[in-house]
N, C-alpha and C positions, 0 to 999 in steps of 0.2 A: 419512440425514440429510444435507442440504445442507451444504456448506462456507461458512463466512462470511468475507466479506471486508469490510474496514473501509476506507473512503476517508477520508483527511484531506487536503482540497483547498479552498482559499478559491474558486476559479472554479466558480460554480455551473453553467454550461454543461458544462464538462468533466466535473464530477461526475454531472451527468445522463447525459451520453453514456456514460461509463464504467460507471455503474450499469446502464443500459439493455442495453448488449453483454454485461457478466458475468451479468445475469439471465437474458438469452437462453440463455447458455451451461449455465446451470443452478446458479449460485451465489447464495447469499443475499448482499445488499449492503447494507452500513449505511454512512451517513456520520457522520462525528464530528469535533468539534473536539478539539484535544489537551487531554486530561485524564487523566493515568495511572490514576486510580482508575476513571475511566469506561471506559478501555479495558480494564483487568483485568475488569470486570463484563461487557463485551460478550462476552468469550471468542471473539474472531475467529480465525480460522485463519491469516489472512494481513492484513498492513496495507499500504496503497499511500499513500505519503506524499510530499505536494509538498516540494519543496525550499524554498519560502516560505510559510510558514503564519502569519497573524495577526502579521505583522511580526517574525516568529522564524524563523531558519534551520532548515529541517527536518533537517539533518544533525546540529544540537544536539538537537532532538527524538528523533531516532533513537538518539543516544547515551543519552538518558535513558529510552527505551523498553528499550533493550538491558540497562540498568542495573536493570532492575525484574524481579526473580527470577521472576515469574509470567508475564513477557511474553518473556522471553529465548527459548524454543523458536519464537514466532511469527515467520515470515519477515517481514522488512520491505524493501519495494521503494521505493526513491526514484525519483520522476519530475520532471524539470525540462528548462528551456530551456537551462541551463548547459552551455556546451560541454565542461567537464571533470567531468561528471556521474559519469563511470565512477570517476574519482579520488575524488570526493566521497563516492560511495557505498562504496568501499573503506575510506576513513579513518574511516568513521563506524561500521563493521562492519554496514552494510546487507547484505541477501542478495542484492540485485540491483538494477537500475535500468532505467529506460525513458526515452529521451530525448524531449522534446516538440518539435515536434508528433511524436505517434506514430501509427504505423500500428496499426489495431486488432488487426491479425492478430499483430502483436509483441506487443502489451500481452496478449493473449489466451495466445499461447505462453509468455510469461513466468509468467503466474499459473498456468497449466497445469503447468509444470515443478515448482512447489511444491504445487498442489492438483490432481492428475490428475482427468480426468473420471470415470474409473472408481470414484473416490471419493465422487462427487457420486451422490445418490440421485435 
């Protein structure tokens, strides 16, 4: 069974590019708006979360995600243009981060570090 990556990102072009690349890598990719009940139902194996989502700070959403028992084991990767994204990710208990603009190989490597290709059918 393919591993599922959920993308929470306002920029449609970035969402499309990331979706395309990760699907080529063998992952199932779904886009979502932040809604805790919907995220639980999605049963994603990893969440890619933009630092700015619908006029809300992604790190606050990350804290909310990490407070939901059913989502606690799901890795959350924050991606942003913020120069201090590493500190932001650490302070909200994100499992990792990717700095925008990102190199596609870096993004793939970060996703693979949580969802190895050997786990993808």
